[in-house]
C-alpha positions in Angstrom: -51.7 -88.3 -148.3 -51.5 -84.9 -146.8 -48.3 -84.2 -145.1 -49.5 -85.6 -141.8 -49.9 -89.1 -142.3 -46.4 -89.7 -143.0 -45.6 -88.1 -139.4 -48.2 -90.1 -137.4 -47.3 -92.6 -138.8 -43.4 -92.8 -138.0 -44.7 -91.8 -134.6 -46.8 -94.9 -133.9 -44.1 -96.8 -135.1 -41.7 -95.2 -132.9 -44.3 -95.6 -129.7 -45.1 -99.6 -130.9 -41.2 -100.4 -130.1 -40.6 -98.6 -127.2 -44.1 -100.5 -125.9 -42.1 -103.7 -127.0 -38.7 -102.7 -125.3 -40.4 -102.1 -122.2 -42.0 -105.7 -122.1 -39.0 -107.1 -122.8 -37.3 -105.1 -119.6 -39.6 -105.9 -117.1 -40.1 -109.7 -118.2 -44.1 -109.1 -119.5 -44.5 -111.1 -122.7 -45.3 -109.2 -125.8 -48.6 -109.7 -127.3 -49.5 -112.1 -129.4 -48.8 -111.4 -133.0 -52.4 -113.5 -133.9 -54.4 -111.2 -130.9 -55.0 -114.0 -129.2 -54.7 -114.5 -124.6 -52.2 -116.4 -123.5 -53.9 -118.9 -120.9 -54.1 -117.7 -117.1 -55.1 -121.4 -116.1 -52.4 -122.7 -113.1 -50.3 -125.7 -114.4 -52.0 -129.0 -113.6 -48.7 -130.1 -111.7 -47.6 -127.6 -109.3 -44.3 -126.0 -109.1 -41.2 -127.6 -107.3 -43.2 -131.7 -107.5 -41.4 -134.1 -109.4 -41.6 -135.3 -113.0 -43.8 -138.0 -113.8 -41.2 -140.9 -114.7 -41.0 -141.6 -118.3 -43.3 -144.5 -120.0 -41.3 -147.6 -120.9 -41.8 -147.8 -124.4 -44.7 -149.9 -126.1 -41.7 -152.5 -126.9 -40.7 -152.4 -123.4 -43.7 -152.4 -121.4 -43.4 -155.3 -118.1 -46.8 -156.8 -118.1 -48.8 -156.2 -114.5 -48.9 -159.9 -113.8 -45.4 -160.3 -114.3 -44.6 -161.4 -110.3 -47.6 -163.3 -110.4 -46.5 -164.9 -113.7 -42.9 -166.0 -112.3 -44.0 -167.3 -108.7 -46.5 -169.7 -111.6 -44.0 -170.9 -113.0 -41.0 -171.5 -110.2 -40.4 -175.5 -109.5 -42.1 -176.8 -106.3 -40.3 -179.6 -104.5 -42.4 -182.0 -103.9 -42.8 -184.6 -100.7 -40.5 -187.2 -100.5 -42.5 -190.4 -101.8 -43.7 -193.1 -99.2 -42.1 -196.1 -98.1 -43.5 -199.1 -100.0 -44.2 -201.7 -97.4 -42.9 -205.4 -98.0 -45.8 -208.0 -99.2 -47.7 -209.8 -97.4 -48.2 -207.5 -94.2 -52.1 -207.3 -92.9 -53.2 -203.7 -93.8 -53.0 -202.3 -90.2 -49.6 -203.6 -90.3 -48.6 -202.3 -93.6 -49.6 -199.0 -92.3 -47.9 -199.0 -88.9 -44.8 -200.6 -91.3 -45.0 -197.4 -92.9 -45.1 -194.9 -90.2 -42.1 -196.0 -88.3 -40.2 -196.3 -91.3 -41.1 -192.9 -92.3 -39.9 -191.4 -88.7 -37.3 -193.6 -88.4 -39.0 -194.5 -85.1 -36.8 -198.2 -84.6 -33.2 -195.7 -84.6 -32.0 -198.5 -86.8 -32.6 -200.7 -84.3 -34.6 -204.5 -85.7 -38.4 -204.7 -84.6 -41.4 -206.7 -85.1 -45.0 -206.0 -85.3 -47.7 -207.7 -83.9 -51.3 -207.6 -85.3 -53.1 -209.0 -82.4 -56.8 -209.1 -84.5 -54.9 -212.0 -86.5 -52.7 -212.9 -83.9 -49.3 -212.8 -86.3 -45.6 -211.9 -85.9 -44.2 -210.1 -88.5 -39.9 -209.3 -87.9 -38.1 -206.4 -89.5 -34.3 -205.8 -90.0 -33.0 -202.5 -88.9 -34.0 -201.6 -92.6 -38.0 -202.1 -92.6 -36.5 -205.3 -94.1 -39.2 -208.4 -93.4 -37.0 -211.4 -91.9 -40.2 -213.8 -91.2 -44.1 -213.8 -89.8 -45.9 -216.5 -88.4 -48.7 -217.2 -86.1 -48.4 -217.1 -82.3 -50.8 -217.5 -79.2 -52.0 -214.4 -77.2 -53.8 -213.0 -74.0 -56.9 -214.9 -73.5 -59.0 -211.7 -72.9 -59.2 -208.7 -75.4 -58.2 -205.4 -74.4 -55.3 -203.3 -74.6 -54.3 -202.5 -71.3 -52.9 -204.2 -68.4 -53.9 -204.4 -65.5 -52.2 -202.0 -62.6 -49.8 -204.3 -60.8 -50.1 -207.4 -62.4 -46.7 -208.3 -63.1 -46.5 -208.5 -58.9 -49.4 -210.4 -58.6 -49.4 -214.7 -58.4 -50.4 -216.2 -61.7 -53.4 -218.6 -59.8 -54.3 -214.9 -58.9 -55.1 -213.7 -62.4 -58.6 -213.9 -62.9 -59.5 -214.8 -67.0 -60.4 -211.0 -68.0 -57.2 -209.7 -66.7 -55.3 -212.3 -69.3 -54.7 -209.5 -72.0 -51.5 -208.3 -74.1 -50.9 -205.1 -73.9 -51.0 -202.6 -76.8 -48.6 -200.0 -77.8 -44.7 -198.8 -78.2 -42.1 -201.6 -76.4 -38.4 -201.4 -76.0 -37.8 -205.1 -76.0 -35.0 -206.5 -73.4 -33.7 -209.8 -73.8 -33.9 -211.7 -70.4 -34.6 -214.8 -68.6 -37.6 -216.7 -67.3 -38.2 -218.5 -63.9 -36.7 -222.1 -65.6 -33.6 -219.8 -66.7 -35.0 -220.3 -70.4 -34.2 -217.0 -72.7 -36.8 -214.6 -73.5 -37.6 -211.1 -75.2 -39.4 -208.8 -72.2 -42.1 -206.8 -74.1 -43.3 -205.3 -70.5 -41.2 -206.5 -67.5 -43.5 -204.3 -64.7 -46.3 -206.6 -66.0 -44.2 -209.9 -66.7 -45.3 -209.5 -70.6 -42.7 -211.6 -72.7 -42.1 -213.3 -76.1 -40.9 -216.7 -75.7 -40.6 -220.3 -77.1 -44.2 -222.7 -77.3 -43.3 -224.7 -74.4 -45.7 -228.0 -74.7 -44.9 -228.6 -70.8 -46.9 -225.2 -69.9 -50.7 -225.8 -69.0 -51.2 -228.7 -71.0 -54.7 -228.7 -70.4 -55.0 -225.7 -72.6 -53.7 -227.5 -75.9 -51.7 -224.6 -77.0 -49.7 -226.4 -79.6 -52.6 -227.6 -80.8 -54.1 -224.0 -81.1 -51.2 -222.4 -82.3 -51.2 -225.3 -85.4 -54.9 -225.0 -86.1 -55.9 -222.6 -89.0 -58.7 -221.1 -86.8 -57.6 -217.8 -85.4 -59.7 -217.3 -82.6 -58.4 -220.0 -80.9 -55.2 -218.1 -80.4 -56.5 -216.4 -78.0 -55.0 -218.5 -74.5 -52.2 -217.2 -72.7 -51.9 -214.7 -69.4 -51.0 -212.4 -71.6 -47.3 -213.3 -73.0 -46.5 -214.3 -76.9 -45.7 -217.8 -77.3 -43.7 -218.0 -80.5 -42.8 -221.6 -82.0 -39.7 -222.7 -81.4 -37.8 -222.8 -84.6 -39.0 -219.5 -85.4 -38.1 -217.7 -82.1 -34.8 -219.6 -82.8 -34.7 -218.8 -86.1 -35.8 -214.6 -85.7 -36.2 -213.9 -82.6 -33.8 -214.7 -80.6 -30.7 -213.7 -83.0 -32.3 -210.1 -83.3 -34.3 -209.2 -80.4 -33.2 -211.7 -77.9 -29.4 -210.1 -78.5 -29.0 -206.8 -78.8 -32.9 -205.3 -77.8 -35.3 -203.3 -80.6 -38.8 -202.0 -80.3 -41.9 -204.5 -80.2 -45.0 -202.4 -81.5 -48.4 -204.7 -80.3 -51.3 -203.3 -82.4 -54.5 -202.6 -80.6 -57.7 -204.6 -80.9 -60.0 -201.2 -79.0 -59.0 -198.1 -80.5 -57.7 -197.2 -83.5 -53.7 -196.5 -84.3 -53.7 -193.0 -84.3 -54.6 -193.2 -80.7 -52.5 -196.1 -79.8 -48.9 -194.4 -81.7 -49.8 -191.1 -81.4 -46.5 -189.7 -82.2 -46.2 -191.9 -85.3 -49.5 -190.0 -86.9 -48.1 -186.7 -85.8 -45.3 -184.0 -87.5 -43.3 -184.6 -84.5 -40.4 -186.9 -84.2 -40.9 -190.2 -82.7 -38.7 -191.8 -80.2 -35.7 -192.7 -82.7 -32.4 -193.6 -81.5 -34.1 -194.5 -78.1 -35.3 -197.2 -79.6 -32.5 -199.9 -78.5 -32.4 -201.8 -75.1 -30.0 -200.6 -72.7 -29.7 -203.5 -70.3 -27.6 -206.7 -71.7 -29.0 -209.9 -72.4 -30.0 -212.0 -68.8 -30.4 -209.1 -66.7 -34.2 -209.5 -65.3 -36.1 -213.1 -64.4 -40.0 -213.7 -63.6 -42.1 -216.5 -64.1 -44.0 -216.3 -67.0 -47.2 -217.8 -69.2 
């Protein structure tokens, strides 16, 4: 080595030291010792943006369908069971009884359901318990509506085709007939009532024999009133509807239950507490057959 070689080495080291010192002062990163260039590509996340949340450990990860899973396991309240009708009812009476009880439609008052097709009357107390049933006599004509104004017409002017027992929901009202016998009005304006079968009424029509027969076809004979065997009336009608009123449901024979009683087959509550008759016993009198 020549004498100038150590001098050149010393000078080169001094220059490199000055360069490194200048880089520190002005903030330029020092040269990569390995000689590789630093990447000048921009960061994938702009400066100032919020940092992405850290993912939970695998042992604490929440499944994506956790909310759905919880919803599937929430217990659901089942609708209340339907009330069970008493034994011995005809199918349409059982259907209507169920609806009456579901809606509390009688308002806790006693009620009766008349199945015209079966010519049979069913009596229930305010809790819906069956108190008794009986065959009855009904209006001569098939139909579910009373002729307008028929209650004001003389009996002699009522044609056979007009002698119907109307269908519907009626507020029963105790009263008296033209002979001052206690009866229960179904529809006072139409002169339709429930009353005892009277032997003296139209003897040519043989009403007691019709009521005693096993056939239902000959039970259609009255002017529209419901004729009831006297023992049954005295045991089940007079002490209940004949004293404090109640509700009478007369099933239709020319249309469906849903059409006749829409409030019982809808979500809206029925008349309820309005069921009880407000008039005192014996306030109305009229001629009935």
